[in-house]
N, C-alpha and C positions, 0 to 999 in steps of 0.2 A: 642831592638827597633831601627828601622831604621829612621833617623832623617835628613832632609834636611833643610839647612839654605839658603833662598833665600835673597841675598843682603848681601854682606860681607863688609859693611861700617862700621861705628862707632859702632852702635848697634849690627849688625850682626856679625861683627868681634869679639866683646867682648864676647857676649854669645855663638856664634858659636864656637869661639876659646876655651873657657872654656870647652865646650862639647867635642870637638875633641881632646884637650889635656888630658882630663881625661879618655877618653874611647878608645884611640888609641891602647893601649896594651891589654886592658881588654878583647875585643872581645865580651863583653856583648852587646854593643850598636854600631851601625855604623853611623857615622856622614859624611854628604855630604855637600860640599859648591857649591852654584850657583853664580858665579861672572862673571866679564867680563873684556876685555881690558888688559891693562898693569898689572893691579891689580891681575887678574887671572893667568897671565903669570908668575909673581914673586911667587904666591902661589904654582903653579905647580912646580916651580923650587927649592924652599927652604921652603915650608910650610908657613903658616901665622905667622908673628911675632907678638905677642900681647904684647905691652909695657904698662903694667897696674901699677896702684899704688901699687899692692900687689906683684908685680914681673914681669919678662919678661918670656914669653913663646914662644916656637917653636910648633905651633899647625898644625898637619897633618891630613887632613880629609882622609876618605876612598877614595874619589874621588872629585876633583874640577872640574867644568865644566860650560859652558855657554849654554849647551844643556840639559835641564831637563830630556828629554826622555832617556838620557844615564843613568841615576840613576835607573829608574823602579820605581814601585809604592813604597811608603814610608808609615810609620805608623804615622809619624808627620811631618808637614813642618811649620817652623817658617819664617814669612814674616818680613823683616827688610829693605825693600826699603823705598824710600820717598812715602809719602801719595798719590801724584799726580800720581805715577806710580802703584798704587795698582791694577786698573782694567787691565791694560795691563800685569802685572805680574801675575794676577790671571789667564787670559787666558793661558799664557805659561806654568802654572803649572798643566793644566789639565792631561797632560799624567802620572803624579806621584801621582795624588790624587784619592783615591777610596772612597767609601761610608763610610769606616771605618777609613779613615785618619783624624787625628786631624790637624787642621789648626788654628795656633796662630799668629795673627798680632800683631807686636810691633811698632806700627807707631803713629804719631800724628793724632789727630781727634778723634771724637766720633761716626762715622758711619762706621767704617771698617767692623765690622761683617755683617752689612746690605749690604754693597757693595760686600763682599766675597760671601754671599749667592747667590746674583744676578748674579754674573759672573762666579762663579765656578759651581754652581748648584748641587754640591755633597760635601761629607766630612762632619765631625763634627766640626762645625765652633765655635771656641773660641774667647776670647778677651783678651787683656793685654795691659800693659804699663810698661815702665822702667824708673828709675831715673838715668840717667848716662850722663857723658859728655865725649865723645869719637869720634874719627874721623880718616880718613885715613892720616897718616902723610906722607907716600910716598908709591908707589906701593909695595904691599906685607907686609906692616906694619901698624897695627892699634894702636893708642895711646889713653889710658884712663887716663884722669888726673883730674877727677872731678865727682861729684855726689855720692850718697850713693850706687849705682849700685843695688838697689833693683829691683826685677822683680815681678810684680803683674799679675795674670792670673786667669781665671775661665771661666765657661761656662754658657750658657743660657738653652739650652735644655738638657744638661748633668747634672747628679747629681755630686755633688762635690767629692763624694766618687770614681767615675770613674777616677778622674783626680789626685788621690793621688800618683799613680805610676809615672806619669810625674813630679810631685813635688819632689819626691824621686830621679829622674834622675837628675834633675836640681840642687838639694842640693848635690848630689854625686859628682857633677862637680864644687863644690865651688861656686855656684851661690846662691845669697841671694834671693831665691824664696819664693813668698807669694801666696798660693792658697786662692781665696776669694769666699765666697758664694755669694757675690753680687758685681761682677766685675764693674758694672756700677758706683758704688760710687767711686771706685779708679780711673777709667778713667776720670770721670767728675771732680773729685777733682784736678788732675793734668791738665787737659785741662783748668780749670778755671783760673790757674795761668799762664800757658804757653801762652794762647790765648792772655791775657792781655799784659803780659810782651813782648812777640814777637811783638804784634801790636803796642805798644807804641814806642818800640825802632826803629822799622821800620818806623813809622810815622815821628818820629823826626830825623831818620836816625843818630843815636848816641847810645852810650852806656847808661846804666841805670844810672849812677852817675849824669851827668848834669840834667837828667829828674826829678829826685826825690828831687832835691834842690828847686824846684818851687812848692809851696803848691798848685797851680791850677793843675799842672800836677799830683800830688798825688791824688787829687780828681777825676781827669780824669781815672786814673788807677783804682782807687776803683769803679768808675762808670761802667768801662768796666767789672770788676769782678762781680759786683752786677747783671749786665745784664745776664751774663753766669748762675749765681745762680739762677735767676728768670726762665730762660728757663729750666734748669735742674730740678727744682722743679716741673714745669708744666708737665714735662715729667714723673714724679714719681720717680726721682732719690733721694734717701734718703741721701743727703748731710749732713756732720756735721753742727750743728747750727752756729758755729763760722768760717765757711770755708773762707769767705772773710776777716776777721780779721787775721786769720792764714796766708792767702796767702799775705796779705799786709805786714805783719811782715817779711815774707820771702823775699819779693821784696825789702823792705827798708834796709835789712840787706846784700844785695848782694855786691860784690866787684864793685867799682866805674866804672872799665872798662869792666864789663860783657856786652856782646852783645848777641843777639839772631841770629840763623841761618837764620831767615826770614829777618832780617835787613841786614845781610852780603850777603845773595843771591840777594836781590834787589839792594844793593849798587854795586854789581858786575855784575848786568844785567843777572842773572841766572834765570832759572826756579824756582818758589817758592811756598810756601804753604799758601799764602794770603787767598785763598779761603777755605782752610782747617780751618783756624782760624776765622778771623773776618768776611769774607764772609758767612761762615756756620751760624754764630750767627745772622747776618743781615736776612738771609733766614729764619731760624727757628723763629726768632721773627716775621716776616711777617706771617708765617704759623699759629703761636699760638697767635696772636694778642697781642704781647708784644712789647712795645717801646724799641729800642736799639739805643738811639741818640749817645752814646759815641762809640760803636763799628762802627756804620754807618759812623761817622765822620772819624774815622781811615781808614776803608775799602774804602771809596770813596777818601779821600785824597791820599792814596797810589796808588788807580787805575788811578787817573788823572796824576800820575807821570810816570807811566809805558808806 
């Protein structure tokens, strides 16, 4: 199988690195990296160094490039860019995507498959999410130091049986792959947690520790999660009955100094995913006639600071 990884940051560097390392010598599968800048230059020079909890790997793709057209048509492309770059990235991938190419986004957000169908207009669009803490430590090196590294994916139009081969490829590379019959449940379950956690840490511009010391903030966090749950259920997503309780338990058990990428990006004045998180919930609430006062407070409060 010919596989391209678009975006070799924390997520793409880990999963793409695992795939490249596993299949470099086997010849059974070819792995290509789409990266840019100094990071790409170092990968071309030395391979990608993946410093993971389970070991350090030198990962050498078949080709690393910033020009997708150099790769040619692929059997699968895995998108690992930031969510706000999805539409631009989709346009750049058109030269390598055919009607039979599987396209798997591993991005934040709950509308990635919809946006891909709109912007690609071809390919077999899947959806997925991952539980991982990883980042570019320096050009050419990706460090993974948290998360259980589980990857969830599935299709909407495709039957699950068609995707079992991809699941085998992932597992053969040491990836904790979980093929889902209803991928929306996995995506919204993660989104419910990360949307509230990212939003509240960005709103108060601090780590989770000081926030959850205040009972009022705990209720605010719970309220944000409940609003996401209400929207998901209105859309027909079969979330677990105790999803808010489970997510609150996870939040309250986090390290005192845990921060979100949204909080860090806003603090440093970088492009951020506010619209992907709380902005999306406010918009969907308006569309579905569901009140979202907690997410609206966070969204508007942060917008007024930007």
